[in-house]
BAMAR-600654 format. One record per residue (C-alpha): residue number from 0; residue in three letters; x, y, z negated. Coordinates in pm, 1 decimal, decimal comma, m for minus. Each point is the difference from the previous one (the first is absolute). Layout:
N
+------+------+----------+----------+----------+
| resi | resn |       px |       py |       pz |
+------+------+----------+----------+----------+
|  NUM |  ALA |        X |        Y |        Z |
...
+------+------+----------+----------+----------+
//
This chain:
367
+------+------+----------+----------+----------+
| resi | resn |       px |       py |       pz |
+------+------+----------+----------+----------+
|    0 |  MET |   8495,5 |   8090,0 | m11648,0 |
|    1 |  ASN |    105,9 |    184,3 |    317,0 |
|    2 |  VAL |    191,7 |    342,9 |    m60,4 |
|    3 |  PRO |    m71,2 |    251,5 |    303,1 |
|    4 |  PRO |    343,9 |     29,6 |    208,0 |
|    5 |  ALA |     24,5 |    322,5 |   m104,6 |
|    6 |  LEU |    m21,0 |   m101,7 |   m385,9 |
|    7 |  ASP |    250,8 |   m273,1 |     74,3 |
|    8 |  PRO |    318,9 |     88,2 |   m228,5 |
|    9 |  ARG |    168,9 |   m284,6 |    229,7 |
|   10 |  ARG |    m59,3 |    232,2 |    304,9 |
|   11 |  TRP |    122,9 |    313,7 |   m190,2 |
|   12 |  TRP |    359,0 |   m173,2 |    m75,3 |
|   13 |  ALA |    m27,2 |   m156,2 |    390,2 |
|   14 |  ASP |    m73,1 |    416,3 |     89,6 |
|   15 |  ALA |    274,9 |    138,0 |   m226,1 |
|   16 |  VAL |    294,2 |   m217,1 |     88,9 |
|   17 |  THR |    m22,8 |     m5,3 |    361,6 |
|   18 |  ALA |    391,7 |     42,7 |    151,0 |
|   19 |  ASP |   m104,1 |    337,0 |    135,8 |
|   20 |  ARG |   m145,4 |    122,9 |   m351,1 |
|   21 |  LEU |    303,3 |   m119,7 |   m186,2 |
|   22 |  LEU |    179,0 |    231,9 |    219,6 |
|   23 |  LEU |   m173,6 |    233,9 |     26,1 |
|   24 |  ALA |    m15,7 |      1,6 |   m429,3 |
|   25 |  ALA |    341,1 |    m38,9 |    m35,5 |
|   26 |  LYS |    111,0 |    300,5 |    247,1 |
|   27 |  THR |   m271,0 |    201,5 |   m132,1 |
|   28 |  ALA |    210,6 |    m68,8 |   m342,7 |
|   29 |  VAL |    267,8 |     80,1 |    112,0 |
|   30 |  ALA |    m62,9 |    320,4 |    161,2 |
|   31 |  ALA |   m191,2 |    146,1 |   m298,5 |
|   32 |  ALA |    324,9 |    m44,5 |   m245,7 |
|   33 |  LEU |    199,3 |    162,6 |    264,3 |
|   34 |  ALA |   m250,8 |    263,0 |     77,1 |
|   35 |  TRP |    m18,2 |     96,5 |   m370,9 |
|   36 |  TYR |    359,4 |    m43,3 |   m108,7 |
|   37 |  LEU |     97,6 |    256,9 |    294,1 |
|   38 |  ALA |   m300,0 |    255,5 |    m57,6 |
|   39 |  PRO |    204,1 |    216,8 |   m277,9 |
|   40 |  TYR |    215,2 |     98,6 |    292,6 |
|   41 |  VAL |   m298,7 |     90,2 |    216,1 |
|   42 |  PRO |     m9,3 |    384,5 |     71,9 |
|   43 |  TRP |   m261,8 |    211,5 |   m107,5 |
|   44 |  ALA |   m138,9 |   m244,9 |   m202,2 |
|   45 |  GLN |     75,2 |     19,9 |   m398,3 |
|   46 |  SER |    106,0 |   m355,5 |   m138,6 |
|   47 |  GLU |   m231,5 |    m24,1 |   m267,8 |
|   48 |  TYR |   m261,8 |   m118,3 |    300,7 |
|   49 |  SER |    202,6 |   m250,1 |    113,2 |
|   50 |  TYR |   m318,1 |   m248,8 |    m52,9 |
|   51 |  TYR |   m149,3 |     94,2 |    307,2 |
|   52 |  ALA |    282,2 |   m127,7 |    236,3 |
|   53 |  PRO |   m123,0 |   m372,1 |    m48,1 |
|   54 |  LEU |   m347,5 |    127,0 |     67,4 |
|   55 |  GLY |    115,9 |    119,7 |    292,8 |
|   56 |  VAL |    134,4 |   m330,5 |    122,1 |
|   57 |  LEU |   m330,5 |   m195,0 |   m107,2 |
|   58 |  VAL |   m207,8 |    208,1 |    235,8 |
|   59 |  SER |    274,5 |    m73,2 |    327,8 |
|   60 |  MET |     61,2 |   m352,4 |    m52,3 |
|   61 |  TYR |   m264,3 |   m179,7 |    237,7 |
|   62 |  PRO |     74,7 |   m340,7 |    178,8 |
|   63 |  THR |    103,2 |    189,0 |    323,4 |
|   64 |  VAL |    263,7 |    290,2 |     49,1 |
|   65 |  ALA |   m293,2 |    191,3 |    228,0 |
|   66 |  ARG |   m256,5 |     22,6 |   m316,9 |
|   67 |  SER |    345,2 |     30,9 |   m257,3 |
|   68 |  ALA |     39,2 |    359,8 |    213,9 |
|   69 |  SER |   m349,2 |     98,3 |     60,2 |
|   70 |  SER |   m117,6 |    m89,5 |   m318,3 |
|   71 |  GLY |    267,3 |    179,1 |   m191,1 |
|   72 |  VAL |    m53,1 |    313,2 |    249,5 |
|   73 |  GLN |   m363,6 |    m32,9 |    m95,7 |
|   74 |  ALA |     52,9 |    m20,8 |   m369,2 |
|   75 |  VAL |    240,0 |    297,7 |     16,8 |
|   76 |  VAL |   m270,8 |    220,2 |    192,2 |
|   77 |  GLY |   m289,8 |    m87,9 |   m203,9 |
|   78 |  LEU |    244,6 |     98,1 |   m333,7 |
|   79 |  GLY |     62,7 |    355,5 |    146,9 |
|   80 |  ILE |   m374,0 |     61,1 |     43,2 |
|   81 |  GLY |    m69,9 |   m137,0 |   m333,4 |
|   82 |  ILE |    297,6 |    204,1 |   m150,1 |
|   83 |  GLY |   m135,9 |    315,3 |    172,8 |
|   84 |  LEU |   m327,0 |   m124,9 |   m161,3 |
|   85 |  GLY |    140,7 |     47,2 |   m320,4 |
|   86 |  LEU |    165,9 |    292,5 |     27,0 |
|   87 |  ALA |   m284,6 |    159,4 |    121,2 |
|   88 |  SER |   m229,7 |    m71,5 |   m297,4 |
|   89 |  LEU |    296,3 |     65,3 |   m250,4 |
|   90 |  ALA |     16,4 |    329,6 |    140,8 |
|   91 |  VAL |   m458,3 |    m16,4 |    m99,8 |
|   92 |  VAL |     16,5 |    m72,7 |   m295,8 |
|   93 |  GLY |    300,1 |    317,7 |    m75,3 |
|   94 |  LEU |   m264,1 |    217,6 |    119,8 |
|   95 |  GLY |   m196,8 |   m144,4 |   m277,1 |
|   96 |  VAL |   m194,5 |   m288,0 |    115,2 |
|   97 |  PRO |    m55,4 |   m287,6 |   m236,6 |
|   98 |  ARG |    227,7 |   m285,2 |     45,0 |
|   99 |  ILE |   m304,1 |   m283,9 |     31,9 |
|  100 |  ALA |   m125,0 |    234,8 |    256,8 |
|  101 |  ALA |    343,0 |     m5,9 |    191,7 |
|  102 |  VAL |     35,2 |   m406,1 |    m49,0 |
|  103 |  ALA |   m345,2 |    m78,6 |    127,5 |
|  104 |  ALA |    124,5 |    269,1 |    318,2 |
|  105 |  VAL |    302,3 |   m202,0 |     19,6 |
|  106 |  ILE |   m197,0 |   m327,6 |     17,6 |
|  107 |  LEU |   m262,9 |    126,9 |    193,1 |
|  108 |  ILE |    203,7 |    154,9 |    281,6 |
|  109 |  GLY |    247,9 |   m285,1 |    m34,0 |
|  110 |  VAL |   m271,1 |   m308,3 |     24,2 |
|  111 |  LEU |   m117,3 |    237,2 |    326,9 |
|  112 |  LEU |    298,1 |     19,6 |    215,4 |
|  113 |  ALA |     73,0 |   m419,8 |    m95,6 |
|  114 |  GLY |   m297,5 |    m40,7 |    278,3 |
|  115 |  VAL |    268,7 |    164,8 |    259,6 |
|  116 |  ARG |     69,2 |   m353,8 |    148,4 |
|  117 |  ALA |    292,3 |    265,1 |    207,5 |
|  118 |  LEU |    230,1 |    m34,4 |   m325,9 |
|  119 |  GLY |    m52,7 |   m409,4 |    m53,4 |
|  120 |  VAL |    186,3 |   m133,2 |   m319,2 |
|  121 |  GLY |     84,8 |    407,5 |   m113,1 |
|  122 |  ARG |   m383,6 |     46,3 |    m24,2 |
|  123 |  ASP |     29,4 |   m215,0 |   m304,7 |
|  124 |  TRP |    279,5 |    245,9 |   m154,5 |
|  125 |  VAL |   m181,0 |    336,1 |     51,8 |
|  126 |  ALA |   m260,9 |    m23,0 |   m314,5 |
|  127 |  ILE |    287,5 |   m161,5 |   m190,3 |
|  128 |  ALA |    256,7 |    252,7 |     73,0 |
|  129 |  GLY |   m196,0 |    273,0 |    m92,3 |
|  130 |  LEU |   m142,1 |   m140,2 |   m283,3 |
|  131 |  PHE |    383,9 |    m49,6 |   m151,7 |
|  132 |  VAL |    126,5 |    340,7 |    103,1 |
|  133 |  LEU |   m335,0 |    166,9 |   m168,8 |
|  134 |  LEU |    109,3 |   m207,8 |   m325,6 |
|  135 |  LEU |    342,3 |    m88,7 |     16,7 |
|  136 |  GLY |    141,5 |    328,2 |    109,1 |
|  137 |  GLY |     43,7 |    164,7 |   m324,2 |
|  138 |  ALA |    195,4 |    310,9 |    m24,2 |
|  139 |  ASP |    199,2 |    m76,7 |    340,8 |
|  140 |  PRO |   m290,3 |   m115,3 |    231,6 |
|  141 |  ASP |    212,1 |    163,0 |    322,9 |
|  142 |  GLY |    321,0 |   m201,4 |   m108,3 |
|  143 |  TYR |   m197,3 |   m310,3 |    m90,7 |
|  144 |  SER |   m187,0 |     27,0 |    318,7 |
|  145 |  VAL |    309,4 |     m5,4 |    197,1 |
|  146 |  SER |    147,9 |   m278,5 |   m179,6 |
|  147 |  TYR |   m277,9 |   m184,5 |     22,1 |
|  148 |  LEU |    m35,7 |    m10,4 |    390,4 |
|  149 |  VAL |    370,0 |    m23,3 |     55,1 |
|  150 |  THR |    110,9 |   m244,4 |   m205,5 |
|  151 |  MET |   m336,2 |   m215,0 |    124,3 |
|  152 |  ALA |    129,5 |    101,3 |    380,5 |
|  153 |  PHE |    331,0 |   m136,0 |    m98,3 |
|  154 |  GLY |   m141,3 |   m340,8 |    m95,6 |
|  155 |  VAL |   m164,1 |    m31,6 |    286,3 |
|  156 |  VAL |    289,8 |     24,4 |    168,4 |
|  157 |  VAL |    186,3 |   m203,5 |   m149,6 |
|  158 |  GLY |   m302,1 |   m250,7 |     25,9 |
|  159 |  VAL |     31,1 |     15,0 |    383,4 |
|  160 |  ILE |    398,3 |      1,0 |      0,6 |
|  161 |  VAL |    m21,6 |   m369,0 |   m137,2 |
|  162 |  ASN |   m292,6 |   m170,3 |    115,7 |
|  163 |  LEU |    157,8 |    147,5 |    378,9 |
|  164 |  VAL |    384,3 |   m107,8 |   m112,6 |
|  165 |  VAL |    m89,7 |   m312,2 |   m185,4 |
|  166 |  VAL |   m155,4 |   m286,0 |    226,1 |
|  167 |  PRO |   m230,0 |    244,8 |    168,6 |
|  168 |  PRO |   m328,6 |   m266,1 |     19,2 |
|  169 |  LEU |   m113,6 |   m143,0 |    307,1 |
|  170 |  ARG |   m316,8 |   m192,4 |      7,2 |
|  171 |  VAL |     39,3 |   m135,6 |    397,2 |
|  172 |  LYS |     77,0 |   m338,4 |   m158,7 |
|  173 |  ARG |   m293,8 |      7,5 |   m208,2 |
|  174 |  ALA |   m191,2 |    153,1 |    241,7 |
|  175 |  ASP |     36,1 |   m267,3 |    281,0 |
|  176 |  ASP |    m61,8 |   m317,6 |   m248,9 |
|  177 |  ARG |   m308,9 |    168,8 |    m95,7 |
|  178 |  LEU |   m121,2 |     54,8 |    360,1 |
|  179 |  ALA |    114,8 |   m398,2 |     87,3 |
|  180 |  GLU |   m218,2 |   m120,3 |   m237,2 |
|  181 |  LEU |   m294,5 |    204,0 |     58,4 |
|  182 |  ARG |     81,9 |   m135,3 |    375,1 |
|  183 |  ASP |     15,6 |   m333,3 |   m140,0 |
|  184 |  ALA |   m367,9 |     21,8 |   m214,0 |
|  185 |  LEU |   m159,6 |    162,6 |    296,0 |
|  186 |  ALA |    135,0 |   m300,0 |    235,0 |
|  187 |  ALA |   m138,0 |   m256,1 |   m286,7 |
|  188 |  SER |   m308,1 |    137,1 |    m48,8 |
|  189 |  LEU |    m56,9 |     12,9 |    410,7 |
|  190 |  ARG |    112,5 |   m380,1 |    m32,5 |
|  191 |  SER |   m217,5 |    m65,0 |   m257,2 |
|  192 |  ILE |   m282,9 |    123,9 |    212,4 |
|  193 |  ALA |     97,1 |   m210,5 |    263,3 |
|  194 |  ASP |      8,5 |   m310,8 |   m182,7 |
|  195 |  SER |   m355,6 |     86,5 |   m197,9 |
|  196 |  LEU |   m167,1 |     69,6 |    370,2 |
|  197 |  ALA |    121,9 |   m319,1 |    158,5 |
|  198 |  GLY |    m75,5 |   m215,1 |   m303,9 |
|  199 |  HIS |   m372,0 |    197,4 |    m22,6 |
|  200 |  SER |     78,7 |    105,6 |   m334,1 |
|  201 |  PHE |     27,5 |    323,8 |     68,8 |
|  202 |  ASP |    m83,9 |    221,0 |   m343,3 |
|  203 |  PRO |    m36,4 |    414,4 |     44,2 |
|  204 |  ASP |    m44,7 |    m22,0 |   m369,6 |
|  205 |  ALA |    394,7 |    m89,5 |    m10,9 |
|  206 |  ALA |     99,4 |    162,4 |    279,0 |
|  207 |  ASP |   m165,7 |    352,5 |   m145,5 |
|  208 |  GLU |    251,8 |   m120,0 |   m346,0 |
|  209 |  ALA |    275,8 |    m28,5 |    193,7 |
|  210 |  GLU |    m67,8 |    298,7 |    211,8 |
|  211 |  ALA |    m33,2 |    201,2 |   m327,5 |
|  212 |  ARG |    366,7 |   m128,3 |   m116,8 |
|  213 |  LEU |    151,0 |     67,8 |    327,4 |
|  214 |  ARG |   m109,6 |    365,9 |    m35,8 |
|  215 |  GLY |    120,9 |     35,1 |   m335,3 |
|  216 |  THR |    341,5 |   m124,3 |    108,6 |
|  217 |  LEU |     m6,3 |    258,6 |    302,6 |
|  218 |  ALA |    m33,8 |    266,8 |   m241,6 |
|  219 |  ASP |    267,1 |   m101,5 |   m224,9 |
|  220 |  VAL |    251,5 |    m93,1 |    314,5 |
|  221 |  ARG |    m77,0 |    374,9 |    148,1 |
|  222 |  GLU |     89,8 |    150,0 |   m315,1 |
|  223 |  GLU |    305,9 |   m232,4 |     59,1 |
|  224 |  VAL |     71,2 |    132,0 |    326,2 |
|  225 |  GLU |    m39,4 |    345,5 |   m102,6 |
|  226 |  LEU |    252,4 |    m24,9 |   m235,2 |
|  227 |  ALA |    247,8 |   m131,5 |    235,6 |
|  228 |  ASP |    m63,9 |    240,6 |    269,6 |
|  229 |  GLU |      3,6 |    277,4 |   m306,3 |
|  230 |  SER |    354,5 |   m168,2 |   m154,5 |
|  231 |  ARG |    178,3 |     35,0 |    358,1 |
|  232 |  ARG |     m1,4 |    336,0 |    m12,4 |
|  233 |  TYR |    300,3 |    209,5 |   m125,9 |
|  234 |  ASN |    142,9 |   m392,0 |    m97,7 |
|  235 |  PRO |    347,9 |    m41,4 |    150,4 |
|  236 |  ARG |    m65,4 |   m356,6 |     m6,7 |
|  237 |  GLY |   m313,0 |     50,3 |    234,8 |
|  238 |  ARG |    231,8 |    129,8 |    317,4 |
|  239 |  ARG |    158,9 |   m322,8 |    m45,4 |
|  240 |  LEU |   m293,0 |   m170,9 |     81,4 |
|  241 |  GLN |    m24,3 |   m150,5 |    400,2 |
|  242 |  ALA |   m374,9 |     m9,2 |    m21,6 |
|  243 |  PRO |   m245,3 |    299,3 |     97,3 |
|  244 |  ARG |   m138,6 |    236,7 |   m258,5 |
|  245 |  ASP |   m338,0 |   m106,7 |    118,9 |
|  246 |  LEU |     m4,2 |   m308,8 |     41,2 |
|  247 |  GLY |   m202,6 |   m115,1 |   m355,4 |
|  248 |  TRP |   m308,5 |    217,8 |    111,9 |
|  249 |  ARG |     14,7 |   m129,0 |    333,3 |
|  250 |  ARG |     11,0 |   m369,5 |   m183,6 |
|  251 |  LEU |   m279,5 |    138,5 |   m264,4 |
|  252 |  ASP |   m209,5 |    149,4 |    292,4 |
|  253 |  ALA |     11,4 |   m328,6 |    163,5 |
|  254 |  LEU |   m101,0 |   m217,0 |   m286,6 |
|  255 |  THR |   m256,2 |    241,4 |   m116,2 |
|  256 |  GLY |   m120,0 |    m21,4 |    374,4 |
|  257 |  THR |     49,3 |   m419,7 |    m25,0 |
|  258 |  ALA |   m208,3 |     66,3 |   m369,5 |
|  259 |  ASP |   m260,8 |    200,3 |    153,8 |
|  260 |  ALA |    m58,4 |   m262,5 |    303,7 |
|  261 |  THR |     m6,9 |   m269,1 |   m251,8 |
|  262 |  ARG |   m279,8 |    105,6 |   m220,5 |
|  263 |  GLU |   m238,7 |     89,2 |    330,7 |
|  264 |  LEU |     88,1 |   m338,7 |    141,1 |
|  265 |  SER |   m116,7 |   m165,2 |   m340,7 |
|  266 |  ALA |   m344,6 |    254,0 |     28,8 |
|  267 |  ALA |    m51,3 |   m177,9 |    356,7 |
|  268 |  LEU |    118,9 |   m354,3 |    m95,4 |
|  269 |  ALA |   m262,4 |     18,4 |   m269,9 |
|  270 |  GLY |   m259,4 |     95,8 |    200,8 |
|  271 |  LEU |    113,1 |   m288,8 |    271,5 |
|  272 |  THR |    m37,7 |   m275,1 |   m293,1 |
|  273 |  SER |   m285,8 |     88,2 |   m201,3 |
|  274 |  GLY |   m299,1 |   m163,6 |     m7,0 |
|  275 |  PRO |    m60,0 |   m384,3 |     87,6 |
|  276 |  SER |     45,5 |      4,9 |    381,1 |
|  277 |  VAL |    331,8 |     87,0 |      2,5 |
|  278 |  ASP |     72,1 |   m182,6 |    351,2 |
|  279 |  ALA |   m310,0 |    171,3 |    145,3 |
|  280 |  LYS |    216,0 |    345,5 |    m41,4 |
|  281 |  LEU |    328,4 |   m156,3 |    131,3 |
|  282 |  PRO |     39,3 |   m327,2 |     92,8 |
|  283 |  ALA |    242,0 |   m271,7 |   m177,5 |
|  284 |  ASP |    279,5 |     64,2 |    278,8 |
|  285 |  ALA |     m9,4 |    377,9 |      8,1 |
|  286 |  ARG |     61,0 |     15,8 |   m347,4 |
|  287 |  ARG |    302,2 |   m214,0 |     23,0 |
|  288 |  VAL |    157,3 |    230,8 |    244,0 |
|  289 |  LEU |    m67,7 |    270,4 |   m231,3 |
|  290 |  SER |    143,6 |   m162,3 |   m279,5 |
|  291 |  GLU |    313,0 |   m115,6 |    228,2 |
|  292 |  ALA |     m7,3 |    416,9 |     95,8 |
|  293 |  ILE |     12,7 |    129,8 |   m323,3 |
|  294 |  THR |    284,8 |   m235,1 |   m150,4 |
|  295 |  THR |    166,5 |    128,6 |    343,9 |
|  296 |  VAL |    m82,9 |    329,8 |   m123,1 |
|  297 |  ALA |    124,0 |    m57,0 |   m363,4 |
|  298 |  HIS |    326,1 |   m140,8 |    110,9 |
|  299 |  LEU |     65,9 |    331,2 |    199,0 |
|  300 |  VAL |    m85,0 |    197,1 |   m343,1 |
|  301 |  GLU |    298,3 |   m162,5 |   m180,2 |
|  302 |  THR |    287,9 |      8,3 |    295,9 |
|  303 |  PRO |    194,8 |    224,4 |   m172,2 |
|  304 |  PRO |     35,6 |    345,4 |    249,9 |
|  305 |  ASP |    286,3 |   m122,8 |    211,7 |
|  306 |  PRO |    m92,2 |     82,8 |    423,2 |
|  307 |  VAL |    121,5 |   m371,5 |     46,0 |
|  308 |  GLY |   m263,3 |   m205,3 |   m207,8 |
|  309 |  THR |   m254,2 |    256,9 |     16,0 |
|  310 |  ALA |    m19,1 |      7,4 |    344,9 |
|  311 |  ASP |    m24,0 |   m393,7 |     43,8 |
|  312 |  GLN |   m266,3 |     46,0 |   m294,2 |
|  313 |  LEU |   m179,9 |    225,3 |    172,5 |
|  314 |  HIS |    m27,4 |   m163,8 |    357,8 |
|  315 |  ALA |   m116,1 |   m317,5 |   m199,9 |
|  316 |  ALA |   m281,1 |    171,1 |   m199,1 |
|  317 |  GLU |   m113,9 |    222,0 |    306,8 |
|  318 |  GLU |    m26,3 |   m319,9 |    195,7 |
|  319 |  ALA |   m188,9 |   m189,0 |   m296,1 |
|  320 |  LEU |   m240,7 |    308,2 |    m19,6 |
|  321 |  THR |    m70,8 |    m11,7 |    409,1 |
|  322 |  THR |    m71,1 |   m388,7 |   m103,2 |
|  323 |  PHE |   m269,9 |     75,1 |   m226,1 |
|  324 |  THR |   m153,6 |    274,7 |    233,1 |
|  325 |  ASP |     m6,2 |   m181,0 |    272,1 |
|  326 |  ARG |   m175,8 |   m288,0 |   m156,9 |
|  327 |  LEU |   m247,9 |    293,9 |   m141,6 |
|  328 |  ARG |    m60,0 |     74,1 |    348,4 |
|  329 |  ALA |    m55,9 |   m343,6 |    154,3 |
|  330 |  LEU |   m324,8 |     11,5 |   m265,6 |
|  331 |  GLU |   m330,9 |     82,7 |    114,9 |
|  332 |  ALA |    m73,4 |    361,9 |     40,8 |
|  333 |  HIS |   m261,2 |    m48,3 |   m292,0 |
|  334 |  ASP |    221,2 |   m185,6 |   m209,8 |
|  335 |  GLU |    262,0 |    206,9 |    m58,6 |
|  336 |  PRO |     34,7 |     63,1 |   m360,8 |
|  337 |  LEU |     77,5 |    431,4 |    m17,7 |
|  338 |  ASP |    224,8 |   m119,6 |   m349,6 |
|  339 |  ALA |    228,6 |   m231,3 |    174,9 |
|  340 |  TRP |     44,3 |    290,8 |    269,1 |
|  341 |  ALA |     49,7 |    201,1 |   m342,1 |
|  342 |  ALA |    254,0 |   m245,5 |   m154,5 |
|  343 |  ALA |    186,4 |      8,8 |    342,8 |
|  344 |  VAL |      0,1 |    415,5 |      3,1 |
|  345 |  SER |    157,3 |    m33,5 |   m351,8 |
|  346 |  LEU |    312,4 |   m257,8 |    108,4 |
|  347 |  ARG |     22,0 |    181,0 |    258,1 |
|  348 |  ARG |     52,9 |    322,9 |   m266,7 |
|  349 |  VAL |    265,8 |   m198,2 |   m182,0 |
|  350 |  ILE |    190,1 |    m80,9 |    358,3 |
|  351 |  ALA |     m7,6 |    399,6 |     49,1 |
|  352 |  ALA |    171,3 |     66,3 |   m298,4 |
|  353 |  CYS |    235,4 |   m228,4 |     m8,4 |
|  354 |  GLY |    111,0 |     83,3 |    431,9 |
|  355 |  PRO |    236,0 |    273,8 |   m118,4 |
|  356 |  PHE |    232,9 |   m244,5 |   m187,5 |
|  357 |  SER |     25,7 |   m191,0 |    344,1 |
|  358 |  ASP |    170,4 |    301,6 |    213,4 |
|  359 |  PRO |    364,9 |    m94,1 |     27,4 |
|  360 |  ASP |     64,4 |    378,3 |     58,3 |
|  361 |  ALA |   m146,1 |    122,4 |   m319,3 |
|  362 |  ASP |    217,7 |    m10,4 |   m367,7 |
|  363 |  THR |   m264,0 |   m222,8 |   m157,8 |
|  364 |  GLY |    195,3 |   m292,8 |    m84,3 |
|  365 |  ALA |     86,3 |    m46,5 |   m372,7 |
|  366 |  HIS |    367,7 |     m6,6 |    m92,0 |
+------+------+----------+----------+----------+
//
């Protein structure tokens, strides 16, 4: 029986015990314990509500320092709005409105405010904070509200500081590795297309399956690049990196363009090789030249973004493509297949996507 990946316990375990997750868990545990220990000394907060400090740590601990800070601030803002909503509901109850009606009103307004995207993660706390103040405020709602907000804010500060001071997370290396994997996968896909074309065995269905896998990989890599870029913000470790901050995005854009062009190339070759009269659409020698051009472009794609190496491969790819287009022009005008020219355009797009990495004046080298 095949278990879906999302339900596979081995996948859960693999996701839970990564080095980054273990470090984050350890830092969160230490920060929560420290916040709970120090909470009784926080001014304007009653010590009996110290348990809110570890909760503040939890809402502020994220894989990057920038997200920890922004999420922590958003949570405190959401709490503040919710507390204000709870105090307003208590005032309404004091005027004689039934408490059950006040509960319903707090939930109604809190859920509506949770739709405000600007609150970020804080929107999830509006209704919760309002309900807590209404139901747990007791005889001293003001004291409870201040303690709740201040203690949570203290926990957020502790969480952000611990995340910043203790091995601040930096995801650049992981993003670089995923970009390299995507680059190699795209090159392998192009090489497979070239081999199948040369062997008269191009399979559009197999190409579509490979392209679907590449789309999934591309989405994962985009998330890694976003985390890597975010992890460099406010991170002292990020300042020591020599690579420009936007290099990951530039590499991703190039690989995204390559993936799009590869999909268009597959579509063109599907039309070019369909039916029994393949040689009539494109002579065997022209198919061989196209296969060689695709192989050369695959070498360009798999070349790391270094100006010297990329420039050599770029020149070779342009020559191979020119050889193919010259062969197409040599055909009789009525024999020129449009799909073959579409394939040439797709290869040109790949070359253009890789071109910026051959510029010696651009800081595009992988460090």
